[in-house]
N, C-alpha and C positions, 0 to 999 in steps of 0.2 A: 238188747232186749230179748227176752225169751219168747217162746211161742205164745204163751197165754197173754203176756203183756201186749204183744203185737196184734194178736187177734182181738183182744178186748178193746184196743184203741182203734180198730178198724183198718189197720195198716195191711193186713193180710187176710186171705180167705181161710176157712177152716181146713181145706184140703192141704194146706201148707204143712200141716202136722206131719205128713209123711216125709216131707223134705227134712224136717227137724229130726225125725227118728233116724233117717238115713245118715244125717250129719253126725248124730250121736254114735251110731253104730260104727262109723268110720273114724272116730276120734279116740283120743286117749283120755277123754274126760272121765274123771273118777266119780262124778255125781251119778245118782240113779237117773234113769230116764225121766221119771216124774219130776225130779228136781230140775233137770236140764230143760224140760218143757215148761216148768213153772206151775205144775199141777199140785194141788193139795191132796191129801189121802183120800178124801171122798171123791174127788174128781178122777183120781187114778183108778179107784175101785169101779166106778161107773164105766169108765173107758174099757177096763180089762174084762169086767164081769158082764157088761151089757153090750155096748157097741160104740163105734165112733159117733153115730148119730145121737146117742143118748148123751155123750159128753158135749157135743155141740149144742144140744138143747139146753143142757145145764148152764153152759157158758153164756148162751144167748139170753137166758132168763136172768142171770146175774148181771149181764151188761144192761139189760132193760131196767132192772131195779136201780142200778147206779144212775142211769140217765134220768129216770123218773124222780130220783131224789135231788137232782141238781136243778 
């Protein structure tokens, strides 16, 4: 499971994103960092252009919408 899948399922805390980035940096993975993390283009843009906190808020809102629809 990638970062986003694990975070969205509640298996890891958001701060684990830094461990995933480090893992990607130290790997031969040919995917982009966003693909490795499981982020879509909008999420990647928010993360890069705004902040970690903005990405976390976006993911938390998505997780809440999913939970409310179930």
